N, C-alpha and C positions, 0 to 999 in steps of 0.2 A: 466476339470482342477481341481486339488485339491485346497482347500482353503489355501492360503498362510499365513493365520493367521488373516484375517479380522474377527473381532468380532462385528457384526453390531447390533445396536438397532435403533429404530426410535421414540424417545420420542417426536419429533416435531409433528408427526402425531397424537399425543394424544390431541393436541390443536383442537379447532373446525374446521370442514372440510373447512371452508371458507378461512383458511390460506394456503391451499396447494391443489394441484391436483395430483392424482396418475397418473403417466405416465411412459412409458418405453422408453429407448434410441432407436433411429432409428438404424436399421441394416445398416452397411456400407459395401461397396463392397470389399475392399482389404486393411484391416488395416495393418499398418507397424509401429512398434515402433521406434521412432527417438531418443528419449532420456529418460532415466529412472534415477530417483534420488535415488541412492542406500543409501546415508547417511540418507535421510528422511525416506526411507523404514525401515532402521534399528531403527530409533527413534520411528517409529510406531510399532516396534516389529513384523514386517512382515518377511516372509521367502519365497523367490521366487526360492530357489535352487530346481532344478529338474523340474522347469516349463519352457518349451521352449519359445522362443521369439514369436512364432506364437500365443500361448495361452495367453501370456502376452498382445500382441497387441489386441487380441480378447476381453480380459477383459477390458483393458483401452480404448477401443472404444465403449464399451457397448454391443458388440455382444454376449458376454458370461455373463450371470447373475447367481450369486451364489444363493443357495436356501434361505439364510437368508436375502436377500436384498429386501426391499420394496421401490422401487424407486418413487420419486415424485419431483415436482417443487413447489417453494414457490411463494405465492402472496405477493405483496407489492405495495405501491404507492411511490411518491417522487416528490420533487421540482427539476426539471431539468432546470438549468440556471434560477431559480426563478419562473418557471411556474409549477403549480401542475398538475400531471397526474397520472392515474392508470397504473401500470407496472406489474412486476412479472418476473419470470425466463423465458425469451423468448427463450433461447437456452441452459439453464443449467438444469441438472437433478441430484438430490441427490441420491447417492447410499445408504447412511445411515450414522449413527453416529458410528464411530469405537471406541470401548472402549480400551484404552491403559492400564489403571489401574483403580482402584476403584474411584479415584477422577479426572480422566482426560479422556475426550472424544473429538473427532474431527469430523467435517463433511468431508465426502469424496464426491466430486461433479465432474461430467463430464461437461465440458464447450464446447459447440458446438455439443451437443448430439442429436439435432433434434427438431422438432416442439413440442411445449407445448401449453396449452390453453392460454398462455400469449404472444405468439409470435407476435400477431398483424399482421403486414404486412411482417414480417421477415420470413426467411426460417429455422431458428433454427440451422443453421450450422455456422462454423467458418473457417477462412482461416489460412493457416500455419503461415504467418507472424505475425499476432496479438497474436497467441498462443505462438510462440517462444518469442515474446517481453515480454509477461506476465511471462513465465518461467524464462527468464534471469533476469528481473528486480525484480520479487518477491524474487528470491533466493539471488540476490545481496543485497536486503534490509535486508534479514535475517542475512547475514554475516556482514552487516554494523551495526548490533545490533539494528534494528528498528522493532517494532511489525508489523507483516505482515502475510497475508495468504502465504501458501507455494505451490510449484508445484511438483507433484510426477512424472508426465510423459507428453510427447507429442507424439501423434500418428497421422500419416498421414492416411487419410481415404480411399485414392485411388479414391476419387471423386473430381469433380470440384465444386467450389462454385462461384456464379456469383455476382460480385459487379460492379465496373466500367468496369471490364473485367474478364474473367475466371481466377480463382486462385486455387491453391492446397488446398484441404480441410484438416482440422486437428481437433484434439480434445485434450484438456488439462485436466488433473486431478488435481483439486484444493483441498487443505487441509486447513481447517479453524477451529478456535475454535468454531465458529458458523457463520451462515449467517443471523443472526438477525440484522436488520438495523433500522435506524431512520424511513425509509420509511415503515417498517413493522408495526410500531406503528401508522404511519399516515394512513395506510390501515385499521388498527383496529378501528381507530377513525371514519372513514367515514362509517363504517358498522352501526354506530349509535346504537351499542349494547355494553353497558358498561361491560357486562360480558366478551365479547371478549377482551377488553382492560385489564381487571383485570386478565384474564387467561394468556395473553401474558406477562404482567409485572411480574407476579408470576413465570411463566416459566423461564423468563430471569434471575430473581434473583436466583432462585434455581439452574440454570445451571451455572451461572457465578459468582454470589456474594452471596452464601448461608449464609454468616456470617451476613447479614442484614435482613434475612427473618423474624425474630421475632421482628424487630424494629417497634415501633409505628409510626416512621417517615420514613418508608422504601422508599417511593417514593422520598422524598427529599434526603435521603441518597444515593439512586441510582443516582440521578441527580448530586450530589456532586462528586461521584466516576467518572461519565462519563466526567464531566468537567475536572477533574484532568488527566484522561486518554487522552483526546484530547489535553490538554496543552502539555503533555509529547510527544505525537505522532507528533504534528505539529512542535514542537521545534526540534525534530529529523529530520523531513523533511528539515527544514531550515538549519540545521547543515550541511547537505550533498548536499544542492542545488537541492533538488528534487521538481519537479512540478507535482502534481497529474493530473491536467487537467480537471477532471470531478468531482468536489466535490459536487455533487448532494446529496440530503438527502438519496437517496437509496444507496449511496456509502459510508455511514458512519456507521460502525458496532458498536454494543453495547459492543463488546469484546475489542474494542480499537485497532484493527488491521487495517493496510492498506489493502484496498480491491479494486479490479478493476484497472488493469493496461492497460487501453485503450490508450488514447493519452498522456500518461505520458512522461516525459523527465527529463534530468538533465541539469542544467546550464553549459554552457561552459563559455563564457564571461559573467560577472556579469551585470545584469540589473534587478532592482526590479520589473519592470512592465512586465517582460518577460512572454510571452504566447506562447505555442506551438500548443495547440489543434486547429484543423482546424475549429471547430464550436464555439470557444469562441471569438466571434466578439467584445465583449465589454471589454474583459480583466477581466471578473468577477473572474476567477480562476487563476489570475496571481500569480507569486511567492510571492510577498509581500502581496497579499490579502488573502492568505491561512488561517492565524489566524482569520481574520474577518469572513471568510466563515464558519470556524469551529464553531465559536460562533453563527452565524446565524442559522446553522443547529441544534445546541443544543437548541436554542430558539424554533425551530419548534418541537423538541422532548418534551420540557417542556409543550407546548400547548396540547399535547396528554395526559399528566398526569392529568391536571387540572380537567377534568370532574369527576375523581374519588375522588376528594377532595372537596366535596360540603358543608362540615360542616361550613366553613367560606371562601367562594370563594375569597373575596377581600383580606383577610389576606394571604391566600395560594398563590394567584397570586403574591403578593408583595414578599413573601418569595422565590418563584420560580424565579422571576425576579432578586432578589438579588444574588441568586446562579449563574445565567447566567452571571450577570454583573461581578462576581468575576473572570470570565475567563480572562478578560483583564489584571488585576493586576497580576494574577498568571502567565499568559503567559509572560508578560513583564519581570517579575523577572526571570522566567525560561530561556527566550531568552538571557537576559543579562549575566546570569551565564554560559550559553552554549557558548556564544561568547567570554566571558572571557577565558574559557578553551581552545577555539580554538586559543587564543593569549597567552596561557601559564600563565594565571593569575588566582589566587584563591580569593584574598581579594576583598571585595566589596567597591568600591569607586565611589563617585558621578560623577567624571569626566570621568568614563569609557564609559558611553553611548555616549558622544561626540567623544571620541577616536574611538569607534567602527563605529559610523555613518560616521565619516570623512574618515575612511578606505574604507567603502563601496562606498562613493561618488567618491573617487579616483579611485577605481576599475572600477566603472561605466563609468567615464569620459575617462579612458584609455582603456576601453574594455578588462580589465584583466580577466584571467581565474579564476573562483571562487575557484575551488579545488586546482589548482597549486599554486595560490598566497599564500594560507595558508600553503601549504607544503613548499614553498620557505622560508617563514618567520621562519620556525623551523630549518633553517640551515643558519648561517651567510654567508657561501660561496655563497649561491644563491642570496644574496642581491647585488652582483656586476653586476647582469644582467642589461641590458640597460633600461628595463622598470621601474627600481627602482632608476634611476639616476636623475630624474627630481627634481627640487627644492622642490615641494610640497610633493613628496613621501619621499625624504630624511628628510624633516622636520617631517613628520609623523613618520618615523622610529625612529628618535631621541626621539620623545615624547613617543613612545611605549617602547623604551629601558629604558628611565628614569622611566616610570611607572613600568616596570618589576623589576627594581632594588629595588623598594619599597616592593617587596614580600620577604617572608622568604624562598624562593626556590632558589636552585642553578640553574645556567643556564641549566645544564644537566637535572635536574628534570622538569624545565619549558618546555624544548623542548620535554621531554618524555610525559608530559601532553598534549602538542599540537599534538603529533603523535598519541595519543590514541583517540583524538577527531576529527582529520582531516584525512579522508581516502586518501590513495595514489591512489587507483583505484576506479573509479565509472564506471557503464556501460554507456559509452558515446554514444550519439545518433547516431553518424556516424558509430561507431563500430557495434551497433545493426543493423543498416540498411545494413551494409556490410554482416553480418551474415545471415540476412534474404534473401538477394540477392543470396548468395551462396547456402543457403538451398533450394531455389527454383530451383537451378541447380543440386540438389542432392549432394551437397558438404557440409557435416556437420562438417568437421574438425575445421573451425573457431568457431563454436558453442561450441564444446567440449573444445577447448583451452580456450575460454573466461570463460566458466563455471568453469573450474578448477582455473583460475587466480582469479576470483571473490570471491573464498572461503577465501582468505586472503587479504582483501582490505586495511589493515593497514601496510602490510609488503612491504618494499622497496627493491625489487629485480630487477636484470637485466631483467629477463623474463617478469616482469610486466611493465617495463619502456615504452614499445611501446604503452601500453594502457593508458598512461598518456598524450599522445600527443593530442594537440588541432586539430580539423579538418582543413584541407586546405580549401580554399575558395570554391572549387567545391565539398567538402564533407559535407559542413554545412547543417544541418537539420533545416529547417525553420518551418515545420508543421508536426504534428503527427496526426494520425487518430484513430477513435474509433474501426474500424474493424468489425462493426456489419453489 
């Protein structure tokens, strides 16, 4: 196969060898390309014209390796549900860093590519369902304007993978600004070699934040940047009702992108303590706990920086703690402004927090749909629905209208602000499950239809309307799974 334009480098492998292992993807039996992201391919400045589907499938399954590829898997550690352990890419293999332009590079990674030195008891493979889930949700997040890894393709491998029962094997091509995680720094720390930590921090700064590399306070500057990036990211998650499900330290990137779409899900009916992940028994990563967990992860990251700041350890520790503590105030301010925008408000008023919390309490007590409620509020005609006719909801609507009248915005502009911040379409859990069920029967039409619709999540069209429907009782998804 001719090179479609991949310009690979592997600067990550210039780090000490302990951070990675050179490994090649496993050869699969009968690769078959299921979906290919042409828009993302164009953004990456690739050109697959003249390359047949069989060669495409061979490349995106790892069967075909280009001459300039130095494939490897990354080592890292992580707190998984609060418990520290050594990890690493147990089923993911990096093809390299694709250079898009002088100042932009992205990792190209195959997920489900076979055994690596970090596979532990796993088989290194992936099933079709979880790979399609990641493709759908990561692309939806991109079009919802939320920082995220992207998905370039999904290939069926022609093999069976064995979990509770035999499943169709598959491989996903993931594109990310990088795969450097909090867990990567935790791994560097436990090597007990300060040079490893220093190399990793300098590499991360040079790759993502070169404008601070000459700062005398660069470690603190980096921590401040990452706090702000996580505030922004988690506020976006809360805006659209997204529940990550596995906010372990190995799933928080230093680039600020959402990564790892295992047991993720979106809220249907609103409940702050909602959990979908089948292994989150204590509700650690519930919807409302996500800001707290992001702050906790950042504290674990700060712990890895401190050994490099020995000149005045007590002073530096207090300074790092102050930066971490700033997360709460920054997030609360960001969250309030985000929720104001969802309600068509711009001015900051003290009573807004109560107004917002009262709405969420109403939604929870009524089991109201999170996405649809905010969409209904942006059109007075929708407020005639039965669910808004209770005394409590009527009273809240009256308070909200009075508050909105205090703005310098016309009703039209207020509604426009709401429609920019409240998606009409989200990848609802029951629709994803339906797509996976059909895909396992070799029917990919629902996948292609939903992929197309999700590209315009803020547009209210007739074609999109069916994707706004709440699940019927027998369609409700109560648990989601990691897929490992």
